C-alpha positions as CSV (number, residue, x, y, z in Angstrom):
1,M,12.2,-27.3,-21.9
2,S,13.2,-24.8,-19.4
3,I,11.2,-21.7,-18.6
4,R,12.9,-18.6,-20.0
5,V,12.8,-15.9,-17.6
6,L,13.2,-12.2,-18.0
7,L,14.3,-10.1,-14.9
8,A,12.9,-6.5,-15.0
9,D,13.9,-4.1,-11.7
10,D,15.9,-1.3,-11.1
11,H,17.7,-2.8,-8.2
12,E,21.1,-4.5,-9.1
13,I,20.5,-6.7,-5.4
14,V,17.0,-7.3,-6.0
15,R,18.3,-8.9,-9.4
16,L,21.0,-10.8,-8.5
17,G,18.4,-12.3,-5.7
18,L,16.4,-13.5,-7.8
19,R,18.3,-14.9,-10.4
20,A,20.1,-16.9,-7.4
21,V,16.8,-18.3,-6.6
22,L,15.4,-19.0,-9.9
23,E,18.7,-20.8,-11.7
24,A,18.8,-22.9,-8.5
25,A,15.9,-24.6,-10.2
26,D,16.2,-26.8,-13.0
27,D,13.5,-26.0,-14.9
28,I,14.3,-22.3,-15.4
29,T,16.5,-20.5,-16.9
30,V,17.3,-16.5,-16.6
31,V,18.0,-15.3,-19.8
32,G,17.9,-11.6,-19.4
33,E,17.6,-8.6,-17.2
34,V,16.7,-5.0,-17.2
35,S,16.5,-2.0,-15.2
36,S,13.5,-0.2,-16.8
37,A,10.5,-0.5,-17.9
38,E,11.1,0.8,-21.4
39,D,13.8,-2.2,-21.4
40,A,11.3,-4.9,-20.3
41,I,9.1,-3.7,-23.5
42,E,11.9,-4.0,-26.0
43,A,13.4,-7.3,-24.5
44,A,9.6,-8.9,-24.9
45,K,9.5,-7.6,-28.6
46,V,12.5,-9.4,-29.0
47,G,10.9,-12.5,-27.8
48,G,12.1,-15.7,-26.5
49,I,10.4,-15.0,-23.0
50,D,8.5,-16.9,-21.2
51,V,8.0,-15.1,-18.4
52,I,8.6,-11.5,-17.1
53,L,9.2,-10.9,-13.5
54,M,8.1,-6.9,-13.4
55,D,8.5,-4.6,-10.7
56,L,5.6,-2.1,-10.3
57,R,7.9,1.3,-9.9
58,F,10.8,1.9,-12.0
59,G,13.0,5.3,-11.9
60,A,12.5,8.0,-14.7
61,G,13.0,6.1,-18.4
62,A,14.2,7.6,-21.5
63,D,13.4,11.1,-22.2
64,G,10.2,11.5,-24.1
65,Q,9.6,8.0,-23.3
66,L,8.5,7.4,-19.8
67,V,7.0,4.5,-18.7
68,S,7.0,4.9,-14.9
69,T,5.1,1.7,-13.9
70,G,5.6,-2.3,-14.5
71,A,1.8,-2.0,-14.7
72,D,2.1,0.4,-17.8
73,A,4.8,-1.5,-19.2
74,T,2.5,-4.9,-18.9
75,A,-0.2,-3.3,-21.1
76,A,2.4,-1.8,-23.6
77,I,3.4,-5.5,-23.8
78,K,0.4,-7.1,-23.9
79,A,-0.8,-4.7,-26.7
80,T,2.2,-4.6,-28.8
81,V,3.7,-7.9,-28.6
82,D,2.6,-10.9,-30.6
83,N,2.3,-13.9,-28.4
84,P,3.4,-11.5,-25.4
85,P,4.9,-13.4,-22.2
86,N,2.8,-13.8,-19.3
87,V,4.2,-11.1,-16.9
88,L,4.7,-11.7,-13.4
89,V,5.0,-8.6,-10.8
90,V,7.6,-9.2,-8.3
91,T,7.2,-6.1,-6.0
92,N,7.4,-4.3,-2.6
93,Y,3.9,-2.3,-2.9
94,D,0.5,-4.2,-1.5
95,T,-2.0,-1.3,-1.6
96,D,-5.1,-2.3,-3.2
97,A,-4.7,0.0,-5.9
98,E,-1.5,-1.8,-6.9
99,I,-3.1,-4.8,-7.2
100,I,-5.9,-4.1,-9.2
101,G,-4.0,-2.1,-11.4
102,A,-1.3,-4.8,-12.2
103,I,-4.0,-7.3,-12.5
104,E,-5.8,-5.1,-15.0
105,A,-3.1,-4.3,-17.0
106,G,-2.8,-7.5,-18.1
107,A,-0.3,-9.5,-15.3
108,V,-1.1,-13.1,-14.8
109,G,0.5,-12.9,-10.9
110,Y,1.4,-10.4,-8.0
111,L,4.0,-11.7,-5.3
112,L,5.7,-9.2,-2.5
113,K,9.3,-9.8,-2.9
114,D,9.7,-11.4,0.9
115,A,7.7,-14.2,-0.5
116,P,9.4,-17.6,0.1
117,P,11.9,-18.9,-2.5
118,S,9.8,-21.6,-2.5
119,E,6.5,-19.3,-3.0
120,L,8.2,-17.3,-6.3
121,L,8.8,-20.5,-8.0
122,A,5.8,-22.2,-7.9
123,A,4.2,-18.9,-9.3
124,V,7.1,-18.5,-12.2
125,R,5.9,-22.1,-13.3
126,S,2.5,-21.1,-13.0
127,A,2.9,-17.8,-14.7
128,A,4.5,-19.7,-17.5
129,E,1.4,-21.9,-18.0
130,G,-0.9,-18.7,-17.9
131,D,-2.4,-19.6,-14.7
132,S,-3.1,-17.1,-12.0
133,A,-0.5,-16.7,-9.5
134,L,-1.3,-14.8,-6.6
135,S,0.6,-14.8,-3.3
136,P,-1.6,-15.8,-0.3
137,V,-1.5,-12.6,1.3
138,V,-2.4,-10.7,-2.0
139,A,-5.2,-13.3,-2.9
140,N,-6.8,-12.7,0.5
141,R,-7.2,-9.1,0.2
142,L,-8.6,-9.2,-3.3
143,M,-11.3,-11.6,-1.8
144,T,-11.7,-9.3,1.2
145,R,-12.3,-6.3,-1.5
146,V,-14.8,-8.8,-2.9
147,R,-16.8,-9.2,0.1
148,T,-16.5,-6.0,1.4
149,P,-16.7,-3.2,-1.0
150,R,-15.0,0.1,0.4
151,T,-17.5,2.0,-0.7
152,S,-20.6,2.1,-2.9
153,L,-20.8,3.5,-6.5
154,T,-21.4,6.6,-7.5
155,P,-24.5,7.2,-9.6
156,R,-22.3,7.9,-12.6
157,E,-19.9,4.8,-12.0
158,L,-24.1,3.0,-11.6
159,E,-24.8,4.6,-15.0
160,V,-21.7,2.9,-16.6
161,L,-21.8,-0.3,-14.9
162,T,-25.4,-0.5,-16.1
163,L,-24.4,0.2,-19.8
164,V,-21.3,-2.5,-19.6
165,A,-24.2,-5.0,-18.4
166,A,-26.3,-3.9,-21.6
167,G,-23.2,-4.9,-23.5
168,S,-22.4,-1.6,-24.6
169,S,-18.9,-0.6,-25.8
170,N,-17.0,1.9,-24.1
171,R,-17.4,4.2,-26.9
172,D,-21.1,4.0,-27.1
173,I,-21.3,4.5,-23.5
174,G,-19.5,7.7,-24.0
175,K,-21.6,8.5,-26.9
176,M,-24.5,8.1,-24.5
177,L,-23.1,9.9,-21.6
178,F,-21.5,12.3,-23.1
179,L,-17.9,11.1,-21.7
180,S,-14.8,10.7,-23.6
181,E,-13.8,6.9,-24.0
182,A,-10.7,7.9,-21.2
183,T,-13.4,9.2,-18.9
184,V,-15.4,6.4,-19.3
185,K,-12.2,3.6,-18.7
186,S,-11.4,6.1,-15.8
187,H,-14.8,5.4,-14.2
188,L,-14.5,1.3,-15.1
189,V,-11.3,1.5,-13.3
190,H,-12.8,2.8,-10.2
191,I,-15.9,0.4,-10.5
192,Y,-13.1,-2.5,-10.9
193,D,-11.2,-1.3,-7.4
194,K,-14.4,-0.9,-5.7
195,L,-15.8,-4.1,-6.7
196,G,-12.8,-5.8,-6.2
197,V,-12.4,-7.7,-9.7
198,R,-10.5,-7.1,-13.2
199,S,-12.8,-7.6,-16.0
200,R,-16.3,-6.3,-17.1
201,T,-17.8,-9.6,-16.9
202,S,-16.8,-9.8,-13.6
203,A,-17.7,-6.4,-12.1
204,V,-21.4,-6.9,-13.6
205,A,-21.7,-10.6,-11.8
206,A,-20.1,-9.1,-8.8
207,A,-22.7,-5.9,-8.9
208,R,-25.7,-8.4,-9.4
209,E,-24.4,-10.5,-6.7
210,Q,-24.4,-7.8,-4.3
211,G,-27.3,-6.6,-5.3
212,V,-26.3,-3.0,-6.9
213,L,-27.7,-4.3,-10.6
C-alpha cells in the first residue's frame, strides 16, 4: 500500500522538488500540498495522510490564528487529531533549539533540505512506520548534546527535575514551587535542551547518568 504524503512548505519550488523525488518512488504518493502551518493542521484533521513533510518556518498565517512554526503545527496536530499522521520535519535550520523543539513537539524525524534523495525516501518510509528518522548530521548533534551538556542546570531547573524524578506532574510541581504550569513547562524545555533529550523519562535518566541527580 502506498504511503500517503502531504507537503507543507511555503516555498513552491521546494514543494516541487520534494514532489519530484517522492513521486519517483513506487511506494509513495503525494496526496496534497499546503503553504501554511494552519493548512497543514486542517489537512491532518481531514485525514487520509500517513506522513507530513513539515517545514519549520512559515510566513504569517491567517489573521487571529497565527501558527508560525512547523513545531507549533506538529504539536497542534498531535493534540487535536485522532490517529494523527506522523510528522517529518524537512528544513534548512539545524540549530540545537530548532531540533529539540521539533522533536519535543512530536515530530518523528528531522531532515535538512540538502539531504540526498535516498535519505529523504528512507526517512519517509521510516516515518510512515512511526520510527525515528534523523539525518546523520542531526543524530550526531543530538548525541553530542547528550555527552556534553552545554551548561549545568540552574538550581531551579534541578528542583523541577528532582520533582519530575519523584513522579510529580507539571501541575503538582507548579503548586510545590509556586510556579505556573507554563513556567514549569518552560523550565522543562530548557532542561531537555541542556541534556539533549526529548522526554521526562530521558531527562531523569540522563541526569542520573551524569551524576546530576
